[in-house]
C-alpha positions in Angstrom: -18.2 -32.9 -4.6 -15.4 -33.3 -6.6 -12.5 -35.3 -5.1 -8.9 -33.9 -4.8 -6.2 -35.8 -6.4 -5.2 -38.4 -3.5 -2.7 -41.0 -3.4 -4.5 -44.3 -2.8 -3.6 -48.1 -1.9 -5.5 -50.9 -3.2 -4.7 -54.0 -1.2 -5.9 -57.3 -3.4 -5.2 -57.3 -7.4 -8.2 -59.9 -7.7 -11.1 -59.0 -10.5 -12.7 -56.5 -7.7 -9.2 -54.9 -6.4 -8.1 -54.3 -10.0 -11.4 -53.1 -11.4 -11.5 -50.6 -8.4 -8.1 -49.5 -8.9 -8.5 -48.9 -12.0 -11.6 -46.9 -12.0 -9.6 -44.7 -9.3 -6.9 -44.2 -11.8 -9.2 -43.3 -14.5 -10.4 -40.5 -12.1 -6.7 -39.2 -12.0 -5.7 -40.7 -8.4 -2.1 -41.9 -8.1 -2.8 -45.3 -7.3 -0.6 -48.0 -6.2 -2.1 -51.8 -6.5 -0.6 -54.1 -4.1 -0.6 -58.0 -6.2 0.6 -61.0 -4.0 1.6 -62.9 -7.4 4.7 -61.1 -9.1 4.1 -61.9 -12.2 0.9 -60.1 -12.3 2.7 -57.0 -10.8 4.9 -57.4 -14.0 2.0 -57.6 -16.3 0.0 -54.7 -15.1 2.8 -52.3 -15.4 4.1 -53.5 -18.2 1.2 -54.4 -20.0 -1.6 -52.9 -18.5 -3.8 -55.7 -18.5 -4.4 -58.5 -16.0 -4.9 -61.7 -17.4 -5.5 -63.7 -14.4 -8.4 -62.1 -12.8 -9.9 -59.6 -15.8 -8.6 -61.0 -19.2 -9.2 -58.9 -22.2 -9.6 -55.3 -20.6 -7.1 -53.0 -20.9 -6.5 -50.8 -17.6 -5.4 -47.4 -17.1 -1.4 -46.5 -18.2 -1.1 -44.9 -14.7 -1.9 -47.6 -12.6 1.2 -49.2 -11.1 1.0 -52.5 -9.5 3.5 -53.3 -6.8 4.5 -56.6 -4.7 5.5 -54.5 -1.7 2.8 -53.8 1.1 4.8 -51.2 2.7 5.5 -49.3 -0.3 1.5 -49.4 -1.6 0.6 -47.9 2.0 3.3 -45.6 2.4 1.8 -41.9 2.4 -1.7 -43.1 1.0 -4.4 -41.0 2.5 -6.8 -43.9 1.7 -5.8 -47.6 1.9 -8.4 -49.8 0.3 -8.6 -53.5 1.6 -9.7 -56.0 -1.3 -8.4 -59.1 -0.2 -10.2 -62.1 0.8 -11.6 -62.0 3.8 -10.5 -65.4 5.6 -6.6 -63.6 5.1 -7.4 -60.1 5.9 -6.3 -60.5 9.1 -2.6 -61.2 8.3 -2.3 -58.3 6.1 -3.6 -56.0 8.5 -1.0 -57.3 11.1 1.6 -56.6 8.7 0.3 -52.9 7.1 -1.1 -51.8 11.1 2.3 -50.0 12.0 2.7 -48.0 9.0 -1.0 -46.9 9.6 -1.4 -43.6 10.6 -4.2 -41.3 12.6 -5.1 -39.5 9.4 -5.5 -42.5 6.8 -8.8 -43.6 5.8 -9.4 -47.3 6.1 -12.0 -48.7 3.7 -12.8 -51.9 2.6 -14.3 -53.9 -0.6 -13.9 -57.4 0.7 -17.5 -59.3 1.7 -17.6 -62.0 4.2 -17.1 -62.8 8.1 -14.0 -64.5 9.2 -14.3 -68.1 10.6 -13.1 -69.0 14.0 -13.8 -65.1 15.4 -17.2 -64.8 13.5 -16.0 -61.0 13.1 -16.7 -58.8 10.1 -13.6 -56.5 8.4 -14.7 -53.8 10.5 -14.6 -55.8 13.6 -10.9 -57.1 12.8 -9.8 -53.7 12.2 -11.1 -52.7 15.5 -8.9 -55.2 17.0 -5.5 -54.4 15.1 -6.0 -51.0 14.3 -5.8 -47.6 16.5 -9.2 -46.3 17.4 -9.0 -43.0 15.5 -8.7 -45.0 12.5 -11.5 -47.5 12.9 -14.0 -45.2 14.1 -13.6 -43.8 10.9 -13.4 -46.8 8.7 -15.5 -47.4 5.6 -16.9 -50.2 3.8 -17.9 -50.4 0.4 -20.7 -52.8 -1.2 -23.3 -53.2 -3.3 -24.6 -54.6 -7.0 -21.4 -54.6 -8.8 -19.4 -57.4 -11.0 -16.3 -56.6 -11.1 -16.0 -57.0 -14.9 -19.0 -54.3 -15.5 -17.3 -51.6 -13.4 -14.1 -52.5 -15.3 -16.3 -51.9 -18.8 -17.6 -49.0 -17.2 -21.2 -50.2 -17.6 -23.5 -48.1 -15.3 -22.9 -49.1 -11.4 -24.1 -48.2 -8.3 -22.8 -48.9 -4.9 -22.4 -47.5 -1.2 -19.9 -46.1 1.3 -20.8 -46.6 4.8 -19.1 -44.9 7.5 -20.0 -43.8 11.1 -18.0 -40.5 9.9 -19.9 -38.9 7.1 -16.5 -37.0 6.1 -14.9 -40.1 5.5 -17.6 -41.8 3.5 -17.9 -38.8 1.3 -14.3 -38.5 0.8 -14.4 -42.3 -0.7 -17.6 -41.4 -2.7 -15.7 -38.2 -4.0 -12.7 -40.4 -5.1 -15.1 -43.3 -6.8 -17.6 -41.2 -8.4 -18.0 -40.8 -12.1 -20.2 -40.4 -15.1 -20.6 -44.4 -14.8 -20.1 -45.3 -11.1 -22.3 -43.7 -8.6 -21.5 -43.9 -4.8 -23.8 -43.3 -2.2 -23.2 -42.8 1.5 -24.2 -44.5 4.3 -23.9 -44.8 8.0 -24.5 -48.2 8.9 -21.5 -50.1 8.7 -22.6 -53.2 10.1 -25.6 -53.5 7.8 -23.9 -52.9 4.8 -20.8 -55.7 5.8 -23.7 -58.2 6.5 -25.7 -57.5 3.4 -22.6 -58.0 1.1 -21.7 -61.5 3.6 -25.1 -63.0 3.8 -25.9 -62.5 -0.1 -23.2 -64.8 -1.1 -24.7 -67.6 0.8 -27.9 -66.8 -0.6 -26.6 -66.8 -4.1 -25.4 -70.3 -3.4 -28.5 -71.6 -2.5 -29.9 -69.9 -5.3 -27.3 -71.3 -7.7 -28.3 -74.9 -6.6 -32.3 -74.3 -7.4 -31.2 -73.5 -10.9 -28.7 -76.4 -11.4 -31.7 -78.7 -9.8 -34.2 -76.7 -12.4 -36.4 -75.5 -9.9 -37.4 -72.9 -12.2 -38.1 -69.2 -11.7 -40.9 -69.8 -8.7 -38.3 -71.4 -6.7 -35.8 -68.9 -7.5 -37.9 -65.6 -6.5 -38.7 -67.3 -3.2 -35.5 -68.2 -2.0 -34.3 -64.6 -2.9 -37.0 -63.2 -0.7 -36.7 -65.4 2.6 -33.2 -65.2 2.0 -33.4 -61.0 2.3 -35.5 -61.9 5.5 -32.9 -64.0 7.0 -30.6 -61.2 6.7 -32.8 -58.7 7.9 -33.3 -61.1 11.2 -29.3 -61.4 11.3 -29.0 -57.7 11.2 -31.7 -56.9 13.8 -29.8 -59.1 16.3 -26.8 -57.4 15.4 -27.8 -53.6 15.4 -27.9 -52.7 12.0 -30.7 -50.9 10.0 -33.7 -52.4 8.6 -33.4 -49.8 6.1 -30.0 -50.9 4.5 -31.1 -54.2 3.5 -34.2 -52.6 1.3 -31.1 -50.8 -0.3 -27.9 -51.4 -2.8 -26.5 -53.2 -0.2 -29.1 -55.5 0.6 -31.8 -56.6 -2.0 -29.6 -54.6 -4.5 -26.4 -57.2 -4.4 -28.5 -60.1 -3.3 -30.6 -60.1 -6.9 -27.6 -59.2 -8.5 -25.8 -62.1 -7.5 -28.6 -64.8 -7.1 -29.4 -63.8 -11.1 -26.5 -62.7 -13.0 -24.2 -65.7 -14.6 -20.8 -63.2 -13.4 -21.8 -64.6 -9.8 -18.9 -67.0 -8.8 -21.4 -67.9 -5.8 -24.2 -69.1 -7.8 -21.8 -70.5 -10.3 -20.5 -73.0 -7.4 -24.3 -73.4 -6.2 -25.3 -74.5 -10.0 -22.7 -76.6 -10.3 -23.4 -78.5 -6.7 -27.0 -78.6 -8.3 -25.9 -80.4 -11.5 -24.2 -82.8 -9.3 -20.3 -81.9 -9.2 -18.3 -82.1 -6.0 -17.4 -79.0 -4.4 -13.8 -79.7 -4.3 -13.6 -80.5 -8.0 -15.7 -76.9 -8.5 -13.0 -75.0 -6.4 -10.6 -76.4 -8.3 -11.6 -75.1 -11.4 -11.8 -71.5 -10.3 -9.1 -69.1 -10.2 -11.1 -66.7 -8.0 -12.4 -67.5 -4.5 -16.2 -67.8 -3.9 -16.2 -66.4 -0.6 -20.0 -67.3 0.0 -18.4 -71.0 0.7 -16.2 -70.2 3.7 -19.2 -67.3 5.0 -21.8 -70.0 4.7 -19.8 -71.8 7.9 -19.2 -68.5 9.3 -22.5 -67.0 9.0 -24.3 -70.3 10.2 -22.2 -70.5 13.3 -22.9 -66.7 14.0 -26.7 -67.6 13.8 -26.6 -70.4 16.1 -24.3 -67.7 18.4 -27.2 -65.4 18.4 -30.1 -67.4 18.1 -31.3 -66.5 14.9 -33.2 -68.4 12.5 -31.6 -68.9 9.4 -33.1 -72.3 7.7 -31.7 -71.2 3.9 -28.0 -70.7 5.3 -28.3 -73.5 7.8 -29.2 -76.2 4.8 -26.6 -74.4 2.4 -24.0 -74.8 4.8 -25.0 -78.7 5.4 -24.9 -79.3 1.5 -21.6 -77.2 1.2 -19.6 -78.7 4.6 -21.6 -81.7 5.9 -22.1 -83.5 2.2 -26.2 -82.9 2.3 -27.8 -84.1 -0.8 -28.8 -81.1 -2.2 -32.5 -82.7 -3.5 -33.2 -83.7 0.8 -31.7 -80.3 2.1 -34.8 -78.4 -0.5 -37.6 -81.2 0.9 -36.4 -80.5 4.4 -36.7 -76.7 3.8 -40.2 -77.2 1.9 -41.3 -79.3 4.5 -40.8 -77.3 7.7 -43.7 -76.3 10.0 -46.3 -74.1 8.4 -46.3 -70.8 9.7 -47.3 -67.0 9.2 -44.8 -65.0 6.8 
C-alpha cells in the first residue's frame, strides 16, 4: 500500500520524535516537528541538524520545525505524539480543542502515567472526542532512534482498533529501511513498550554488577513472563508479547548499548546514585518513572511482578542492588 503525501505533525523533537519526523519527511510527507526548545527550532530549520538529541546526523531539508503547537497541528491528517508520557496529558489538553474527527492520533512514546496509572490511549480517551480515540494508533517495536535516523533496517508495529488507521500510519512510515506491521492489540503494544523499559533497567543493573550472560538471559525471560501476566490482567493478546512490541523490544532494550534505560541500570549496578545518573542525561529514561507506575498497577490488579518490584525498590526506596538480587534468587521455589 503506497501512501499519499500527508500533512503530519510530530509533537516532540527528542531523538525518537526527530528520527520519526525525518523518516516521514524522507518519504515525501509535509512534516511539522514541534520542539519545546526555541534554539532547537532554529537549528533544525537552518542547519538541518538536531545536535541536542541526534548529534552528527543530517536531517531532511524539507523537515520544518516549529515552537507553536497550534501551527504544528493545523490542517494535519495525522498527529504523532512523541513527548515523554509524564507530560503527555498537558500537551493533549493544549491541542485537544483543535483536533477534528478526521484526524488520526498516533503515539510513539512508551510508559504509564504516574498517579492515574493510565496508558496514552487511556489518557487520550479522557481528553479527545470518541471518534478520534476509537481510531488511536500506537507505534512500538525494537527501534533505537539513532539507527532509524541512519536508515539501518528497522521493524515496528502500528496497532489500532480501526484497521484503516493502522494501515494509513503503516503506509506513511514504510520504506525500504523501515518496515511497519499492523496489529489490533492497542493495550498489549502499549504495555510491551512500557514494561520493557523497567526490565531493561534491571538488566543493566545485573550487567553493572558483573553477573554475566546467564543472569541477563534469565532476567529477560522472566521479565517477559511478568509482561505477559500484566497483559493478561488488562485484556491484551498473549501473541503480542511474542512479537516485535514484546520480545523484540525487550531484547533490544535489555542488551543494546544505545538503551538509555539499560545505561541507568548499568550505572546503578556500578554503584552510582540515581540522582547523579539522571543529572548526566539530556534525554529521558522513561523506565525510571514507569517502574513506579507499573509497580503500582501490578499491586492494584494483584499481578505478581517480582522483577518490577525489586527494580522499583532499587530506584525509589534505595534498596541495595545486590540485596534485591539475593531476595529474587531466594524466593520460594515453584514450577515455571
